[in-house]
C-alpha positions as CSV (number, residue, x, y, z in Angstrom):
1,M,0.0,0.0,0.0
2,P,1.4,3.4,-0.9
3,A,2.5,5.7,2.0
4,T,0.1,8.3,3.1
5,T,0.9,12.0,3.1
6,E,1.2,11.8,6.9
7,Q,3.6,8.9,6.7
8,L,5.7,10.7,4.0
9,A,5.8,13.9,6.1
10,D,6.9,11.9,9.1
11,A,9.6,10.2,7.0
12,V,10.9,13.6,6.0
13,E,11.5,14.6,9.6
14,Q,12.6,11.3,11.0
15,S,15.1,10.7,8.2
16,L,17.1,13.6,9.5
17,F,18.3,11.1,12.1
18,V,18.6,8.0,10.0
19,Y,22.3,7.7,10.3
20,P,23.3,5.4,13.2
21,E,25.7,5.8,16.0
22,V,29.3,5.4,15.1
23,P,31.8,5.0,17.9
24,G,33.9,8.1,18.2
25,L,32.0,10.0,15.5
26,V,28.3,10.0,16.3
27,T,26.6,9.5,19.7
28,D,22.9,9.7,20.5
29,I,22.0,12.7,22.6
30,G,20.0,10.6,25.0
31,I,17.6,13.4,26.1
32,P,13.9,12.4,26.4
33,G,11.4,14.0,24.1
34,V,13.8,14.8,21.3
35,R,16.0,13.0,18.8
36,G,19.6,14.2,18.3
37,R,23.2,13.4,17.9
38,V,26.5,14.6,19.4
39,T,29.7,14.6,17.4
40,P,33.3,15.7,18.0
41,V,33.0,18.6,15.5
42,S,31.3,22.0,16.0
43,H,28.6,22.5,13.3
44,P,24.8,22.9,13.4
45,I,24.2,20.1,11.0
46,A,26.7,17.7,12.6
47,N,25.1,18.2,16.0
48,L,21.4,18.2,15.2
49,V,18.3,18.0,17.3
50,G,14.7,17.6,16.2
51,C,11.5,15.6,16.2
52,A,10.6,17.3,19.5
53,D,7.5,16.0,21.2
54,L,7.5,17.9,24.5
55,D,4.9,19.0,27.1
56,E,4.8,22.7,27.5
57,A,5.9,22.3,31.1
58,D,9.0,20.4,30.1
59,A,10.0,22.3,27.0
60,D,12.2,25.0,28.5
61,G,14.0,22.6,30.7
62,T,14.7,20.3,27.8
63,I,16.0,23.2,25.7
64,A,18.3,24.1,28.6
65,A,19.5,20.5,28.9
66,V,20.2,20.2,25.2
67,K,22.1,23.5,25.1
68,D,24.1,22.6,28.2
69,R,25.1,19.2,26.6
70,Y,26.7,20.9,23.6
71,A,27.9,24.0,25.4
72,A,29.9,21.9,27.9
73,Q,32.0,20.7,24.9
74,G,32.1,24.0,23.1
75,L,30.0,22.6,20.2
76,A,27.7,24.5,17.9
77,F,24.4,22.7,17.3
78,G,21.2,23.0,15.3
79,W,17.6,22.3,16.1
80,M,15.2,21.5,13.3
81,T,11.5,22.3,13.8
82,S,8.4,21.6,11.8
83,A,4.6,21.8,11.9
84,A,4.7,18.5,13.8
85,T,7.0,20.0,16.5
86,R,5.5,20.1,20.0
87,P,4.9,22.4,21.7
88,R,3.9,24.6,18.8
89,D,5.7,27.6,20.2
90,L,9.0,25.8,20.4
91,P,10.7,28.1,17.8
92,E,9.9,31.1,20.0
93,R,11.3,29.2,23.0
94,L,14.5,28.4,21.1
95,V,15.0,32.0,20.2
96,A,14.4,33.0,23.8
97,G,17.0,30.4,24.8
98,G,19.7,32.1,22.7
99,M,19.3,30.3,19.3
100,V,18.9,32.1,15.9
101,K,17.0,31.1,12.8
102,A,19.6,29.9,10.4
103,D,17.6,28.5,7.4
104,E,14.3,27.4,5.9
105,L,13.9,24.0,4.2
106,A,11.1,22.3,2.3
107,G,10.4,18.7,3.2
108,M,9.4,17.3,-0.2
109,V,8.4,14.0,-1.7
110,L,8.2,12.3,-5.1
111,T,5.7,9.4,-5.2
112,D,6.4,8.4,-8.8
113,L,10.0,7.4,-9.3
114,A,9.3,6.8,-13.0
115,T,8.8,10.6,-13.5
116,P,11.0,11.6,-16.5
117,I,13.9,13.8,-15.4
118,K,16.2,15.2,-18.1
119,S,19.9,14.6,-17.4
120,N,22.9,16.4,-18.8
121,P,24.6,13.8,-21.1
122,D,27.9,15.4,-20.5
123,V,27.7,14.6,-16.8
124,E,28.7,11.2,-15.5
125,V,27.3,10.2,-12.1
126,R,28.6,7.0,-10.4
127,P,28.8,5.5,-6.9
128,A,31.9,6.6,-5.0
129,G,34.0,4.1,-3.1
130,N,35.5,4.8,0.3
131,D,38.9,6.0,-1.1
132,D,37.1,8.2,-3.6
133,Q,35.1,9.8,-0.9
134,R,38.1,10.5,1.3
135,L,40.0,12.0,-1.7
136,A,37.0,14.2,-2.5
137,A,36.7,15.6,1.1
138,G,38.1,18.9,-0.2
139,M,35.5,19.1,-2.9
140,F,32.8,18.3,-0.3
141,A,34.0,21.1,1.9
142,E,34.1,23.7,-1.0
143,A,30.8,22.7,-2.5
144,Y,28.9,22.6,0.8
145,G,30.7,25.8,2.1
146,M,32.1,24.3,5.3
147,P,35.5,23.9,6.9
148,F,37.6,21.0,5.7
149,E,37.7,19.3,9.1
150,I,33.9,19.2,9.2
151,A,33.7,17.8,5.7
152,R,36.2,15.1,6.7
153,W,34.1,14.2,9.7
154,F,31.0,13.9,7.5
155,T,32.9,11.7,5.1
156,E,34.1,9.3,7.7
157,A,30.7,9.2,9.5
158,M,28.9,8.3,6.2
159,I,31.5,5.7,5.2
160,L,31.2,3.9,8.6
161,A,27.4,4.3,8.6
162,A,27.2,2.4,5.3
163,G,28.0,-0.7,7.2
164,K,24.8,-0.4,9.3
165,I,22.3,1.1,6.8
166,N,21.9,0.9,3.1
167,T,23.4,4.1,1.8
168,T,25.5,5.1,-1.2
169,M,27.4,8.2,-2.0
170,Y,27.4,9.4,-5.6
171,H,29.9,11.7,-7.3
172,A,29.4,13.7,-10.5
173,Y,32.1,14.2,-13.1
174,V,32.4,16.5,-16.2
175,L,34.6,16.4,-19.2
176,D,38.2,17.6,-18.9
177,R,38.0,17.6,-15.1
178,P,40.0,14.8,-13.3
179,G,38.0,14.8,-10.0
180,P,34.3,15.0,-9.0
181,V,32.5,18.4,-9.1
182,A,29.4,17.4,-7.1
183,F,28.1,14.8,-4.7
184,G,24.8,13.4,-3.4
185,N,23.8,10.7,-1.1
186,L,21.1,8.0,-1.3
187,V,19.7,6.3,1.8
188,F,17.2,3.4,1.8
189,L,15.0,4.1,4.9
190,P,14.8,1.0,7.1
191,D,11.6,-1.0,7.2
192,S,10.0,1.0,4.3
193,S,9.8,1.4,0.6
194,L,11.1,5.0,0.8
195,V,14.5,6.5,0.1
196,L,16.1,9.7,1.3
197,L,18.0,11.9,-1.2
198,G,20.6,13.0,1.3
199,G,22.8,16.2,1.2
200,A,24.0,17.2,-2.2
201,A,26.1,20.1,-3.4
202,T,28.0,21.3,-6.6
203,L,31.1,23.3,-6.9
204,T,30.2,27.0,-7.5
205,E,31.8,27.2,-11.0
206,F,29.8,24.2,-12.2
207,R,26.4,25.2,-11.0
208,G,23.6,25.9,-13.4
209,S,24.6,23.2,-15.9
210,G,22.2,20.4,-14.8
211,I,24.6,18.6,-12.5
212,Y,22.3,18.6,-9.5
213,T,19.4,17.4,-11.7
214,T,21.5,14.6,-13.1
215,L,22.5,13.6,-9.6
216,V,18.8,13.4,-8.6
217,A,17.9,11.4,-11.8
218,K,20.6,8.8,-11.2
219,R,19.8,8.3,-7.6
220,L,16.1,8.0,-8.3
221,A,16.7,5.5,-11.1
222,D,18.9,3.3,-8.9
223,A,16.3,3.6,-6.1
224,R,13.5,2.5,-8.4
225,A,15.5,-0.4,-9.8
226,A,16.1,-1.6,-6.2
227,G,12.3,-1.6,-5.5
228,A,11.8,1.8,-3.8
229,E,8.4,3.4,-4.3
230,A,8.9,7.0,-3.2
231,A,11.6,9.5,-2.3
232,V,11.9,12.2,0.4
233,I,14.2,15.2,0.6
234,Q,15.0,18.1,2.8
235,A,15.6,20.8,0.3
236,V,16.9,24.3,1.1
237,R,14.1,26.6,0.2
238,E,16.2,29.2,-1.6
239,T,18.4,26.8,-3.7
240,S,17.5,23.2,-4.2
241,A,13.7,23.3,-3.4
242,P,12.8,25.3,-6.6
243,V,14.7,22.8,-8.7
244,C,13.1,19.8,-7.0
245,A,9.6,21.3,-7.5
246,K,10.3,21.5,-11.2
247,L,11.3,17.8,-11.2
248,G,7.9,16.8,-9.7
249,F,8.6,16.9,-5.9
250,M,5.8,18.2,-3.8
251,E,6.2,19.9,-0.4
252,V,4.6,18.1,2.5
253,L,6.4,19.6,5.5
254,P,8.0,23.0,6.0
255,L,11.2,22.9,8.1
256,E,13.1,25.6,10.0
257,L,16.6,25.3,11.3
258,Y,17.7,27.1,14.4
259,A,21.3,27.3,15.5
260,W,23.5,28.0,18.5
261,V,27.2,28.9,18.2
262,P,29.5,29.2,21.2
263,P,30.3,32.8,22.2
264,G,33.2,34.3,20.3
265,V,33.0,31.8,17.4
266,D,32.4,33.2,13.9
267,M,30.5,30.6,11.8
268,E,28.3,30.8,8.8
269,L,24.9,29.5,9.7
270,H,23.3,27.7,6.7
271,T,22.6,24.1,5.6
């Protein structure tokens, strides 16, 4: 039976936390009423909290406990909220607790993986092995706009997670360029017929040439061939969301990212 809109919206939010614990790299936050992870690196996406289901009486105390957990280690962290977040005024409470709104995303779904998507024939997209991913950490950092050490952590965490969940990293290549110019991840969500199109980014100089679309098309084709029936994505509202809408994705759940950065630390806050 096809997933309902409610199930798809839930998958959009829950899949933010699909990556499992990895010793030394990813630890569950372990605070009741929220899902979240703690990592050794300081970044709002690396250290992410969300799926809050809190009583009004407990919300402020939970926010303080989360903040204390990260602040004790000097770590920046993010908190994703949605229409499903409880209590409903959690965003206002986060701001009152010292967090700032960093980005808006669209939780989107595609329920027909056979939807035609035009690819750029001059772009080659293929799965990336572990060595390929490690060698491309610099490209990852530049394309995503994050420090190299954060990109290196993401790379190692995803490589080790692949032994616990069904996930594949893809790299995109163009003519006359020896290394990859873009990346995108594909995750088969456990116990479902859904896939997540994970974080993707393209080097600035290669944007606007259909590389992102080609990455989407390849991942969807592989997902459909493996038996998946629908795809979810958390698309940044100002960049990838308009592209995904043109490809047939429909928004089912608006998302907002709030972030906290340790005092005195200068960090760009975006996904």
